[in-house]
C-alpha positions as a Python dict, from the first residue, in 0.01 Angstrom:
ca = {
    (1, 'X'): (0, 0, 0),
    (2, 'X'): (261, -298, 72),
    (3, 'X'): (335, -370, 432),
    (4, 'X'): (721, -234, 435),
    (5, 'X'): (949, -289, 732),
    (6, 'X'): (1280, -96, 803),
    (7, 'X'): (1498, -301, 1044),
    (8, 'X'): (1677, -62, 1207),
    (9, 'X'): (2040, -149, 1308),
    (10, 'X'): (2208, 142, 1435),
    (11, 'X'): (2222, 542, 1480),
    (12, 'X'): (2407, 762, 1244),
    (13, 'X'): (2630, 1057, 1404),
    (14, 'X'): (2435, 1263, 1619),
    (15, 'X'): (2506, 1600, 1432),
    (16, 'X'): (2368, 1422, 1122),
    (17, 'X'): (2047, 1286, 1295),
    (18, 'X'): (1993, 1656, 1408),
    (19, 'X'): (2064, 1830, 1077),
    (20, 'X'): (1924, 1521, 853),
    (21, 'X'): (1737, 1249, 1027),
    (22, 'X'): (1852, 917, 1150),
    (23, 'X'): (1916, 580, 916),
    (24, 'X'): (1542, 507, 928),
    (25, 'X'): (1428, 865, 876),
    (26, 'X'): (1622, 888, 554),
    (27, 'X'): (1490, 572, 439),
    (28, 'X'): (1119, 707, 522),
    (29, 'X'): (1175, 1051, 357),
    (30, 'X'): (1288, 851, 42),
    (31, 'X'): (985, 634, 24),
    (32, 'X'): (748, 922, 118),
    (33, 'X'): (860, 1123, -209),
    (34, 'X'): (723, 821, -398),
    (35, 'X'): (380, 782, -202),
    (36, 'X'): (489, 480, 24),
    (37, 'X'): (507, 435, 416),
    (38, 'X'): (683, 188, 645),
    (39, 'X'): (695, 78, 973),
    (40, 'X'): (1047, 84, 1186),
    (41, 'X'): (1144, -204, 1417),
    (42, 'X'): (1481, -137, 1598),
    (43, 'X'): (1661, -463, 1607),
    (44, 'X'): (1881, -360, 1902),
    (45, 'X'): (1586, -301, 2124),
    (46, 'X'): (1273, -473, 2016),
    (47, 'X'): (1138, -835, 2001),
    (48, 'X'): (1188, -1005, 1636),
    (49, 'X'): (826, -893, 1477),
    (50, 'X'): (625, -1194, 1274),
    (51, 'X'): (726, -1233, 929),
    (52, 'X'): (366, -1315, 822),
    (53, 'X'): (240, -983, 799),
    (54, 'X'): (534, -834, 611),
    (55, 'X'): (546, -746, 227),
    (56, 'X'): (903, -646, 227),
    (57, 'X'): (1209, -587, 423),
    (58, 'X'): (1459, -313, 422),
    (59, 'X'): (1782, -352, 655),
    (60, 'X'): (1968, -39, 762),
    (61, 'X'): (2333, 58, 778),
    (62, 'X'): (2491, 89, 1159),
    (63, 'X'): (2811, 193, 1319),
    (64, 'X'): (2825, -171, 1456),
    (65, 'X'): (3062, -403, 1294),
    (66, 'X'): (2894, -749, 1174),
    (67, 'X'): (3196, -932, 1282),
    (68, 'X'): (3156, -833, 1664),
    (69, 'X'): (2874, -1071, 1650),
    (70, 'X'): (2662, -868, 1905),
    (71, 'X'): (2354, -1060, 2050),
    (72, 'X'): (2116, -855, 1870),
    (73, 'X'): (2311, -870, 1561),
    (74, 'X'): (2329, -1252, 1576),
    (75, 'X'): (1962, -1296, 1667),
    (76, 'X'): (1862, -1117, 1311),
    (77, 'X'): (2043, -1398, 1100),
    (78, 'X'): (1774, -1678, 1151),
    (79, 'X'): (1494, -1453, 1120),
    (80, 'X'): (1650, -1332, 786),
    (81, 'X'): (1727, -1700, 675),
    (82, 'X'): (1341, -1742, 767),
    (83, 'X'): (1250, -1463, 567),
    (84, 'X'): (1460, -1595, 270),
    (85, 'X'): (1256, -1919, 309),
    (86, 'X'): (951, -1743, 281),
    (87, 'X'): (1092, -1560, -28),
    (88, 'X'): (1020, -1245, 154),
    (89, 'X'): (1149, -915, -57),
    (90, 'X'): (1460, -803, 129),
    (91, 'X'): (1694, -504, 53),
    (92, 'X'): (1982, -471, 287),
    (93, 'X'): (2196, -141, 287),
    (94, 'X'): (2593, -142, 405),
    (95, 'X'): (2560, -326, 744),
    (96, 'X'): (2226, -490, 636),
    (97, 'X'): (2430, -601, 306),
    (98, 'X'): (2714, -744, 522),
    (99, 'X'): (2473, -899, 784),
    (100, 'X'): (2253, -1067, 491),
    (101, 'X'): (2566, -1210, 365),
    (102, 'X'): (2704, -1333, 668),
    (103, 'X'): (2349, -1485, 757),
    (104, 'X'): (2336, -1670, 424),
    (105, 'X'): (2663, -1838, 451),
    (106, 'X'): (2917, -1535, 333),
    (107, 'X'): (3194, -1374, 531),
    (108, 'X'): (3195, -1013, 633),
    (109, 'X'): (3498, -847, 798),
    (110, 'X'): (3726, -544, 802),
    (111, 'X'): (3823, -455, 427),
    (112, 'X'): (4234, -546, 412),
    (113, 'X'): (4268, -186, 194),
    (114, 'X'): (4064, -11, 474),
    (115, 'X'): (3787, 206, 444),
    (116, 'X'): (3592, 327, 166),
    (117, 'X'): (3425, 677, 172),
    (118, 'X'): (3275, 919, -53),
    (119, 'X'): (3091, 934, -391),
    (120, 'X'): (3261, 653, -595),
    (121, 'X'): (3149, 465, -919),
    (122, 'X'): (2986, 143, -907),
    (123, 'X'): (2965, -78, -1228),
    (124, 'X'): (2720, -363, -1290),
    (125, 'X'): (2821, -734, -1377),
    (126, 'X'): (2644, -905, -1681),
    (127, 'X'): (2404, -1031, -1424),
    (128, 'X'): (2353, -705, -1265),
    (129, 'X'): (2244, -579, -1592),
    (130, 'X'): (1978, -835, -1635),
    (131, 'X'): (1862, -800, -1275),
    (132, 'X'): (1484, -738, -1222),
    (133, 'X'): (1606, -434, -974),
    (134, 'X'): (1933, -309, -1056),
    (135, 'X'): (1909, -384, -1427),
    (136, 'X'): (1701, -59, -1445),
    (137, 'X'): (2020, 142, -1335),
    (138, 'X'): (2332, 269, -1565),
    (139, 'X'): (2583, 6, -1621),
    (140, 'X'): (2827, 246, -1435),
    (141, 'X'): (2687, 477, -1157),
    (142, 'X'): (2773, 720, -889),
    (143, 'X'): (2704, 609, -515),
    (144, 'X'): (2737, 736, -182),
    (145, 'X'): (2971, 484, 32),
    (146, 'X'): (3083, 460, 401),
    (147, 'X'): (3250, 163, 518),
    (148, 'X'): (3527, -24, 700),
    (149, 'X'): (3378, -370, 654),
    (150, 'X'): (3312, -526, 346),
    (151, 'X'): (3168, -876, 191),
    (152, 'X'): (3489, -1062, 193),
    (153, 'X'): (3322, -1397, 73),
    (154, 'X'): (2991, -1400, -78),
    (155, 'X'): (2757, -1705, -17),
    (156, 'X'): (2831, -1971, -253),
    (157, 'X'): (2501, -1926, -419),
    (158, 'X'): (2467, -1538, -417),
    (159, 'X'): (2481, -1358, -763),
    (160, 'X'): (2708, -1053, -795),
    (161, 'X'): (2545, -764, -944),
    (162, 'X'): (2785, -509, -908),
    (163, 'X'): (3149, -443, -818),
    (164, 'X'): (3424, -160, -815),
    (165, 'X'): (3785, -123, -780),
    (166, 'X'): (3767, -119, -384),
    (167, 'X'): (3509, -400, -329),
    (168, 'X'): (3409, -663, -547),
    (169, 'X'): (3094, -731, -360),
    (170, 'X'): (2905, -410, -415),
    (171, 'X'): (2565, -578, -450),
    (172, 'X'): (2447, -910, -435),
    (173, 'X'): (2124, -1124, -505),
    (174, 'X'): (2042, -1409, -303),
    (175, 'X'): (1696, -1537, -433),
    (176, 'X'): (1472, -1407, -679),
    (177, 'X'): (1350, -1084, -446),
    (178, 'X'): (1632, -1060, -210),
    (179, 'X'): (1896, -793, -271),
    (180, 'X'): (2168, -617, -62),
    (181, 'X'): (2411, -336, -160),
    (182, 'X'): (2715, -194, 24),
    (183, 'X'): (2638, 153, -99),
    (184, 'X'): (2395, 409, 74),
    (185, 'X'): (2115, 488, -138),
    (186, 'X'): (1953, 690, 123),
    (187, 'X'): (2225, 915, 157),
    (188, 'X'): (2212, 1263, 3),
    (189, 'X'): (2558, 1455, -87),
    (190, 'X'): (2497, 1677, 260),
    (191, 'X'): (2462, 1378, 458),
    (192, 'X'): (2764, 1228, 252),
    (193, 'X'): (2976, 1562, 347),
    (194, 'X'): (2860, 1516, 695),
    (195, 'X'): (3029, 1170, 727),
    (196, 'X'): (3340, 1233, 585),
    (197, 'X'): (3395, 1524, 800),
    (198, 'X'): (3380, 1250, 1090),
    (199, 'X'): (3596, 1032, 905),
    (200, 'X'): (3895, 1260, 785),
    (201, 'X'): (4162, 1129, 1040),
    (202, 'X'): (4105, 770, 960),
    (203, 'X'): (4110, 814, 573),
    (204, 'X'): (4426, 1057, 570),
    (205, 'X'): (4591, 775, 786),
    (206, 'X'): (4499, 540, 479),
    (207, 'X'): (4719, 787, 243),
    (208, 'X'): (4353, 939, 108),
    (209, 'X'): (4351, 1309, -30),
    (210, 'X'): (4046, 1375, 185),
    (211, 'X'): (3985, 1718, 28),
    (212, 'X'): (3946, 1554, -299),
    (213, 'X'): (3702, 1319, -183),
    (214, 'X'): (3517, 1589, -15),
    (215, 'X'): (3520, 1794, -333),
    (216, 'X'): (3422, 1474, -545),
    (217, 'X'): (3058, 1443, -363),
    (218, 'X'): (2785, 1443, -591),
    (219, 'X'): (2425, 1377, -645),
    (220, 'X'): (2335, 999, -686),
    (221, 'X'): (2000, 990, -831),
    (222, 'X'): (2022, 658, -1001),
    (223, 'X'): (2137, 491, -670),
    (224, 'X'): (1875, 680, -467),
    (225, 'X'): (1641, 532, -665),
    (226, 'X'): (1696, 182, -553),
    (227, 'X'): (1473, 232, -237),
    (228, 'X'): (1129, 365, -429),
    (229, 'X'): (1207, 104, -702),
    (230, 'X'): (1217, -194, -431),
    (231, 'X'): (907, -68, -282),
    (232, 'X'): (724, -62, -639),
    (233, 'X'): (830, -391, -731),
    (234, 'X'): (690, -530, -369),
    (235, 'X'): (373, -311, -428),
    (236, 'X'): (358, -474, -761),
    (237, 'X'): (387, -834, -641),
    (238, 'X'): (155, -758, -360),
    (239, 'X'): (-120, -656, -593),
    (240, 'X'): (-109, -1006, -758),
    (241, 'X'): (-75, -1226, -441),
}
């Protein structure tokens, strides 16, 4: 069994937590469905753990903003750089995606077009179709999205694996075993609906049809499999280490 660590970077809305579980619980539920377990480290309140005992890292989403440069978030950056130097497998999600990109030399900040929320199509690039992790997915797939900030500039050595009309950096690879995605593979349709319920005023202010967004929520099976596919890849490598 690989030694997986979920780096918790924030809390979901209280009603989402009560009904479905917090960010890390959604990760744990997805992993448990495939027989995997993981430990949880709350980066906001706990000391940074040693990387030597970790086979793979997940970095969760958050309601925090990377550009706010909160001390706990800034402290994670050199730790992630060290993990990358060790070639530790990593998968960042939403805030984790933006944080990894920022840590490795990119720029994450508010998207000039505003928030992207709901179920939206994401398309793999040529590099994405050949990628060891994302290449198992269809060229175009639906994904759950909820973000106001984005990776505005990818690190110079990052490979863009997926994009869509709103965001050209929906998925990035930083090394042979380090990935991040803007979308939420851990979100179920029910969680996505709950999130949209909170975001209706902001989305209306952007001129979006919120009812159409709510009605457009669908299951995102292929995107959801990303969490367990990452764990399976880590397990294979741990077996041969």
